[in-house]
N, C-alpha and C positions, 0 to 999 in steps of 0.2 A: 499718721504719726505726728505728734505735736513737735513744735520747734525745740522744746527742751529735750525730748527723747531723740530727735534727730542730731542735736548737738552731742549728746552722750554717745550715740551709736557711731556717728561718722568721725568723731574725734579719735575714737579707739581704732576704727578701721583704717583710717589714714595713718595713725601712729604705727600700727602693726605693719602696714605696707612699707613705710619708710624704714622701720626696724629691719624688715627682711632685706631691703635694698642695701642697707649699711652692713648687715652681717654678710651678705654675699660679697660686698666689696672687701670686707676684712678677710674672708676666705680666699678671695683672689689675691690678696697680698699686695695691693697697689701701694706704692710708697712715694710717688711724686708729691711735691708740695701742693700743687693745685688739686690733685685727687684727694689728698688727705684733708685739705681745708674744706673742700666740698663735702667729703664724707663726714667730717666733724659737724659741719653746719646742718646737714641733713639729719644726723644723729641728734643734735640739739633740738631741731624742729620736731622730730619724732617724740622726743622726751617732753617737749612743751605741749604737744597734742595729748600725750598721756596725762599730763598734769591737768589739762583742761577737762579730760574725761573724768578724772578722779574728783575734781572740784565740782563739775556739773552733776555728777552722780550724788555726791554728798549734799549738794544744795537742793536739787530738784527731786531726788528720790528718797534720800535718807534724812533730809532736813537737819543736816549737821549732827546727826546722832550716830555715834559709834555703835551703840546697842542695836539700832535699826539696821545698820550695815551688817552687823554680826548675825542678826536674825535672818536677814535676807540671804546671806551666804549660806547659813544652815539650811534654809528652806530649799535653795537651789541645789545644794549638795545632796539633800534627801531625795529630791525629785530625780536627779541624774544618777546617783551612786547608791541610793538606798541607806545612807548613813546621814544622820542629822548632826552635823558639826559645822560650826561657824568659824573655826580657826583659820580657814582659808583667807579670811580678811587680813589676817596678820601676814600671810605670805604675799598678799598684794602690797601691804605697806613695805615689806622688805624689798619687793620688786622695785618699788618707787625709790627707795633709799639706794639700792645697788645701782640703778640706772643713773640717779643723780650723781653718785660717786664716779661712775664711768664717764659721764659728760664732763664733770669737773676735771677729771684726769686727762681726758682727751684734749682739753684746751690748755692745761698747765704743764703737761708732760712730766708730771710728778714721778711717774714710774720709770722714766728713762734710766736704763742701766741697773734697775733694782729687781733682781730675780724674783724675790718673794712677792713683791707687789704685782709683778707680771702674772704670776701664778694665781694670786688672789683675784685679779681681774678676769683671768680665763675662767676660773671657777664661778665668778659672778656672772659672766656671760652665759655659761652653761645653765646656771640657775634661771637666768632671764629667758633663755630659749625654752626651758622646761615649762616655765609659767606661761609664756606666750603660747606655746603649743596647747597647753591645757585650756587656756582662755579662748582660743580660736577653734580648736578641734574637739576637745572633750566637752566643753560647756556650751557649744554652739551646735546648730544643725543647719540643714539646707545648703545653700550656695556658699555660706561662710565656712562651713566645715569642709566642703569640697575644695575651696580655694586654699584653706589652711593646710589640707593634706597635700595638695599639689605643691605649694611653696615649701613645705617641710621636706617633701621628697626631693625637690630641686636643691635645697641647702645641704641635705645629707649627701646627695650625689656629688655636688661640688666639693664638699669636704673630703669625700673618699678620693676623688680625683686628685685634689691638692696634696693630700697626705700620702697617697700612693706614690706620687712623684717625689715627695720628700724622702720616703723610705728607699726608693730606687736609687736616689742620689744623695745618700747620707753624708758624703764628704763635702757636698756643696750646700750653701745656705738655701732655705726655701725661697727667698726673694730672688736669687740667681736662677733657680729652676723656673719660677714663674716668669721672670723677665726673658729667659731664653725662649720660652714658649711664645712670647709676644713678638719676638724678633722675626718670626717666620718659620716655615717648615724646615 
């Protein structure tokens, strides 16, 4: 594997690993200043690695050609799904934009107290999870797919546990339920 391909492959692998760590922290609902600062920093680093992946892919593979990226996406989709469409490249651009907006929001607290913005961010995160799942599980094979399935299963299980606690204790905020669990048995 060339240095260029290693950069492309490992920047996305590390990005997705950090992505999963931050999503797990968000599911856990940690709210302390130190935890949230560390989480924001890791989220920003994950995003930066994703940007490196995109830039390296466009530079080394597609030679800064959107048409080449579109054709490569169409070819990969044909090989995996039997349909030759390159529109997936636009979903990747949207993924980049949604993640950038979320990183900016995490540092500026723009959404604080804004119900509609909070729901848009949640929808954006669900979209990101869907795209990340497709990128790691559907469009990969071997050990990457196995790790992707394992991490996805862990995130789904953590989500089920968190929200089942929420529904059992509807009168208490989710943060209180999570903090009560940390205080001991």
